[in-house]
N, C-alpha and C positions, 0 to 999 in steps of 0.2 A: 055178672055180679061180683065174682071174685076179684076182677080187675078194678072195680069201682071202689071197693072197701079200702085198699091201700091208698088210693088217691084221697079219699075222705079223711083217712087218718093223717096223711101228710098235711092236708089243709087245716085240720084241727090242731096239729102240733105247731104249725106256722102261726095260727091265731094265738095259741097259748104263749108262744115265745114273744109276742108283742101285745100282751094283754094290757088293758087299761088299768092303771093303778091309782091309789089315793095316798095322801100323806096325812099322818095324824101327829098328835103331840109327842108320841113316843119316838118320832123321827127327828126331833129337834136336839140341839146340843144339850149336854148335861154338865153339871159341875164335875171338874176333873178331866174333861175332854182336852186333848192336845191335838189340834187339827192343822195339818200342814197343807199349804197350797202354793202353786206357782203362778206368777203373773206372766202375761203375754203382751207383746207390743201390739197395740190396736191396729196400726197400719199394716196391711197385708195379711191380716188374720184370716180372711176369707169367710168370716161369720156373716151370714145373711139373717138378720133379725126378722125378716118377713116370712121366713120359712117356718111356718107353724100351722097347727091344726091337729086333726086326728090321724093316728097311726103313722106318725112321721119316723123317719130314720135319720137321726142326727149324727153324722160322722165328723168328729173333730180330732181324729188321730194325728193330724199333721201339725197341731199347735206346738210352737217352739217356746219352751220356758225361758223367761228372762231373769227373774229373781225369785227366791222363795221366802216365805214367811210362815210363822206358826202362831195360831191363835190359841192361847191357853185360857180355859174357862175356870174362874175361881169364885168362891163366895166373897161377899163384901168383907167378912171377917178376915179371910186370908189375905186380902189386898191391904186392908187397914182395919184393925179391930174397932176403931172409932166410927167407921162407916155404918156399923150395925145399928147404932142408935137412931140413924135416920132411915137407912135402907132396909134394915131387917136382916134376918139370918138365912132366909131361903133364896133370895135373889143371887144370881151368879152372872159374871160377865167377863169380858176380855179387854185388853188395853187397845184403845182406839188410836192414841198418839202418845209419843214420849214427851213431846213439847208442843205447845199450842200458842199461837200468836193472834192477837186481835187485829183485824184488818187495818194495816197501814199505821198502826199506832204504837208508839214506844211507851210501854207501861212501867211503872215503878215496881212491878211484880213479875214473877215468873209463873207460868202455868205449865205443870208437868204431870206425867203419869195419869193421862185422861182415860177413864173407863166408862163403858156403858154396861148396865146391869139388866138382865132379862129375868122373866118368870113365866111359868106355864100357869095359866088361869083356867078356871072352869065356869060354866053357866054364863055365857057359852065358852066352849073350849077354844083357847087362843094362846098365842105366843106373843109376848109384849116386851118392849123396852120400858122399864118402870123407874129407872134411876140413872143418874149421872154422878160422877165423882172425879175430882182432880186434886192435886196438891198445888196450892197457890202460895208462892213464896214459902214453901215448906209446910204450910198448914193444910191439913186435910179438910176439903170442902165437899160434902155430899149434898145432893139435891134430888128429891123425888119429883117425878113428872106430876104436874097438876092434872093433866089428862094424858094417860099412857099412850105410847105409840104402838098400836096393834099391828104387828108385822103380818100375822096370819090368823085366820079363823079356820077351825078344823071341822070336818075333814076338808082337805084341799083336793078337789076332783074336777076333772074336765066336765064342763056343762053346768057347773054351779054358777049362780049369779055373782056379779062383781061385788066385792066388799069395799066399803068406804068408811073411813073413820078419821077423826081429828086428833091432834096431839098438841100439848102445850108444856113448856118447861121454862122455869126461871131459876137462874143460878145467881145468888147474891155474892158479890165480892166485897168483903169488908173494907171500908175506907176508900173504895175505888168506884164501885157502881154495880152493874149487873149485866148478865148475858141472858137473852131470851130467844126461844125458838117456838114458833107457832106455825101450824100447817095442817095438811090433811094428806092421807094416803089412800089410793085406790088400787085394789089388788084383785087379780083374776087369773085363773088357770086357763091359758089360751092354747094349750097343745098337750098332746101325749104321744108316746112312742118309745123308741129306744135311743140310747146315746152311747157313743164310744169316744174315749179321749186317750191321751198318752198314759193315763193312770188306769182307766177302765178299758183295757184292751179287748175285753169281751163285752159286746153290747148289753146294756142294762135297761130294764123297763123304767120309765121315768115320766114325770109331768114337767111342763114348763110354766113357770109362774111369772107374770108381768106385774110389777108393782111401781106405780107412778107416785112420786112425792112432790108436792108443791108446798114450799115453806118460806118463811121470812125469818132470817137470823138478824137480831138487832142487838146493838151494844150501846149501853149508856155508861159513859165514863165521866165521873165527877160532873163538872159544869158543861162539858162538851155536849152539843145536841146529839140525840140518838142517831146512830147510823144503822140502816137496815139493808140487808142483802137478800134479794129474792132468788130462790133456787127452784129449778124444775128438773128433776132427774128421774130416770127410770132404771130399775133393776130387773134384769131377766135372770131367773134362776132355774136350772134344770135339777130337779130333786128326785132322789132315788130312795125307795122305802128301805129303812134300816140304816141309812147313812146320815150322819149328823152334820155334814157339810155339803153344799151344792156340788154336783159333779162339774158344773160350769156356772159361772156368775159373771154376767156382762152388765156394765153400768154405762148409761148414756146421759148426755146433757141435751135438753131441748131448748133450742134458740130459734125463734121465729118459725115454730112448728117443724123444725128440722132436727132430727135426732143424730147426734154424733157420738160414736163410741169413745169413751174416755178411759175405761179400765176393763181388763179381762183377767179373770183368775179361774183356776180349776183345781179341784182336789188332787193332791199329788203325794208322792213318797219322796224321801230324801234322795237327791241326785248329786253325785260327787263329780260329775263330768264338767267341771268348770262353771256350774250354776252358782251365782252369788246368793248367799243367805243374808237377807237384810234384817238386822236386829233392831233397828230404830225406825220409828215412824214420826214424821214431823209435820206439824201444822204451824208454819212460822211466817217470817216476813221476807219480802223480796225487795232488792234495791232497784229503783227506777231512775233513769237519767236520760237527758237533762231534766231537771225539775226545779222550777217551772219549765214548761215546754210550749212551743208554738206550732211546730210542724210534726215532729216524730218523737217517740220515746223508745228506749231500749231497756231490757230487763237483764239482770244478772242471774244466770241459771245455776242451780246446784251442780256439783260434780257428777259426771256420768249420766246425765239426763239424756235419753234418746227420743222420747216422745213427750210432748206437752201441749197444753192448750192455755190460752189467755182469754179472760173475760173482763170487760170493763163495765162498772156500774157507777151511776151518779149517786149523790148522797141521799136521794129518796129511794134508792134500791132499784131503779130502772136499769135494765140491761141495755147497753148502748153499742157494744162491739164484741166480736168473737174472732179469734184466730187460732189456727193449729200449726204448731211447729214453725212459727215465725217470731223471732226475738225482737223485731222492731215493728212498732205500730205507728201508723199514720193517724194523728189525732187532730189534724188541721181543721176538719169539719165539725169537731165537737164545740159546743158553746163554752165560753170561758167559765171556769169554776173548778171545784175540787172533785176528784174521781177516785174510785177504789179499783185496784187491779187484783184479779184472782188468778193465780198460777196453779194448774193441776198437772202433776207428773207421776211417773211410776212409783216414786218413793214417798209421795205425800202431796201436800199443797201448801201454798204460801200466799200472803197478801202484801200489797203495797199501796201507797197513795201517791197521787201526783196532781199538780195544778196545771190546768190548761189556760194560757194567757190569752 
């Protein structure tokens, strides 16, 4: 009996060290948070998204940081006092992009300093994106979601049913037109266990949250027919109690039922060993040539891009082509007409248009 007791104690300690945890509203970012993360090159990351379930051991210690960014959460008032009139005084958010371009269009305006604003809501307890704001040709333009984008319903725990919710946003651009986003989000905790990363060198109890987003982004510019882009992306987040930023955050695109990792980031500290700190985030335009084209097109990449993906959409928003790390696309099989090109890379994203003859 004396020999059995230590064994039982060891088993109990092992169970406690990998106890199932849950995430509540108190684990979300708050106003004033300054959260640093590093990005990772998707190619060769070794991340297996199918490795999930109960009592998992996720070891990501070998991730190599590429660049670093910092998300600073501020109230609408601190970003621009005029935003409070539309957004209110309690919502807080971070800068999504320094500059923003409309897909393939040259506008008589500039869209800069783009923010998303969040709130913690009750009845039921949830964390939502409730507003958007940007400076359009220097003028502050805030907009409330007509139907909030609910990121999480609390508590988040393994075994809970999948949450599903719709969202809707319209941003009016004076004298130009409007931008709209409509879609739905499905969220489920699909795993629990421990995680270790270059930042969390000691394994931490966590859950993994899978959030699939299906949306249509549409743009109505003056008399030009509305252009819509369909998006289907999945975010995988490993969340630790008491931490306001995911230990690991992986984003994928779904094309023809195939998921491709497009972005990896993990919570990190400042590193001075040659890791670049990116201060700007751009959603801009990309040059496409030749244009019009019959056989192939090529794109001009931003400086220092190491990994990128290209997606082509027709003007009805239908996805027609996808490539990874290839600068030249064969478009000979596409029907004649106009198309939108979406470039996604480590530093941001960009859009272009081309005509297939």
